N, C-alpha and C positions, 0 to 999 in steps of 0.2 A: 371389849378392848382389842381382842385379837382381830376381829373383823375391821375395826376402825384403823388399826395399824396397817392392816393389809390394804385397805382402801387408800390410805395415805401414801403407802409405798407405790401402789399402782399409779396413783396420780403423779407422783414424782417421776416415775418411769415415763409416763406419757409426756410430761413436760420436758424431760430430757430429749425424748425422740423428736418432739416439736421443735426444740431449740436446735437440734442437729439439722433438721430439715430446713429451718430458717437460714442456718449458717450455710448450707449447701446452696440454697437459692441465692443468697447474697453473693457467693462465689461465682455462680453461673451468671448472675446479673453483671458482676464486675468484669467477668470474662467477655460477655457480650458487648459491654461498653468499650472495652479495650479493642475488640475486633472492629467495632463500628468506627472508632477513632482511627485505626490503621487503614480501614477501607476509605474513610473520608480523606485521609492524608494521601493515600494512593490515587484516588480520583482527582484530587486537587493538583497532584503532581502531573498526572496525565493531561489534565486541562491546560496547565501552564505550558507543557511541552507542545500540545496541539496548537495553542494560541500564539506561540512565539517562534515556531519553526518556519523556515522559508518553504518547506515542502507543504503541499496541499494534502491534508488528511480528510478522507471522506468515509462516511458510513452509509450503507445502502440496505434497503429492505431486501429480504431474500425472495425475489421474484425475477421474472425474465425482463422486467423493465428496470431493475436495479435502482428503484426510487431512492433519491437522496434523502437521508434523515438528518445528516450532519455534514457540515463542510467547514474547515478551519478558516479563520479570517485572512490568511495569506492569499486566498483566491482573489481578493479585491486588487492587490498590487499587481497580480499577474494578468488577470482577465478583465478587470474593470467591474466585475459583478460583486454585489454585496452577497454574503452567504444566504440571507433571507430570500433573495431573488431566485436562488437555485433549489433550496430545500423544498421537497415535495415534487420535484420534477425528475424526469429520467435523463441520465447523461447522454442517452441516444439522440436527444434533441440538439446536442452541441457537438457531437463527435462526427468527424469527417465520414461520409458514406463508405469510402473504401476501407475504413478502419472498424466499422461496426461489426463485421464478421469475426474479427479477432476477439472482441468483447463478448459476442454471443457464444463463442466457443468456450471461453473461460467460464461464463455463467452456467453453461451446460455441464461442465465439469463439477462445479460446485453443487448444482442440483443433484447430479448423480451421487456425489459424496454424501449428501444429506439423506437421499433415499436409501443408500447402503447402511447408513447409521440406523434408520428406522427398523431395518431387518436384522442387523447384526448387533446393534447397541454399541458399536465401536466408532469412535470419531476418527475420520481420515484427516491426516495432516496434509493440506495442500497449499502450496505457495505458487502463484502464477505471476508472470511478468508480461507486460505489454507495452508497446510503444504506440501512441495514437495522437491524432491531431484534434484539438479542441478549439471551437470558434469563440473568440473573445467578444466583448461588448462592441468593439469597433468593427467586427466582421472579419478580423484577421485570424489566421490559423496559428495556434500555439502548439508546439510539440511537447508532449509529456511522456515520461516513462513511469509506469505504475506497477506496484507490487501489491498483490491482493491476498488476503487470508480470510478464513471463516472465524468470526469471533461471536461465540454464542449463537444467536439466531440472525446475525447480520453479517454483511460483507464489509471488511475493512480494507481500504486502499490507501497506500502512501504514494503520492504522485509528485514527481519532480519535474520542474520546467526545464527542458533541454533545448529550447528554441535557439539560444545563442550558439550552443554546441553544434546544432544542426546547420546553422548558417555558416559557421566556420568550415565545417565538413563540405558544404556545398561550394564554398569559394575555393577550397583546395581542389575539389574535383574538377571544377571549371578551369582552374589554373593548369591542372595536369593535362586536361583535354586540349587546352589551347597550346601548351608546350608540345604535346604529342603531335598535333596537326601541323604546327610550325616545323617541327623536326622532320616529319614525313614529307613535307612539300618543299623543303629547302633545296635550291639548285646546288649541285656539287655533292661531294662525298663528305658525310659527317658520321662519325662513330664514337663510341665510348668503350673504354676498356677498364678492367679492374687493375689492382695493384700488381698482379702477376702478368699483366699484358693480355689477358684473355678478352676477347671481344664479347661485350655484353649488349651492345646496341648499335644498330647501323641503319641509316636511312635508305630508301629505295634506290636513289641515285648511287650511293656508295656500294650497295649490293650488286648493282649492275656492273659498276667499274671493277669491283674485285672478283666478280664471277660467282657470287652467291645466288 
């Protein structure tokens, strides 16, 4: 009887341990499901942001060609290209020759950061900004301002179309140059003063007249 009672007690202990392990596994499984739900929700949020922002979001392979692996739908409204027409290609195929050096310089910095991580185990935080020209489907140059970061083993760039801003700046520059040339070549003395009466601008004829 003693041995039987001992066997029964031992069996009950084993069952209790087994039940405890099952409970622990259920908690782990529930926690994993919760994590998966949060991750899926986060990924869905990121997808919605990427697909509904006017900025162009791009992901690139970590190589010197910066091969495109993702590009947000907003690229079509700006450049005329469907995202699938650009994925798998290098942005260097579309960037103005004068601006390629800027991008190469940024890629070199990212590669150096990755090499450093291999030796030190420390992730370097790098944020780079660049202005460049991108040839659209019609063959016209669009101006972009891009901000890049390392995300896991890819490069993430958020690119903003600043073409209209550049056109306004160019018009202002031309207008200022036109005004300056007109002012410089006007016959007679023309000058400007500030509120205190200090001379701040005078044309060549005026300078001669007043002995400047």
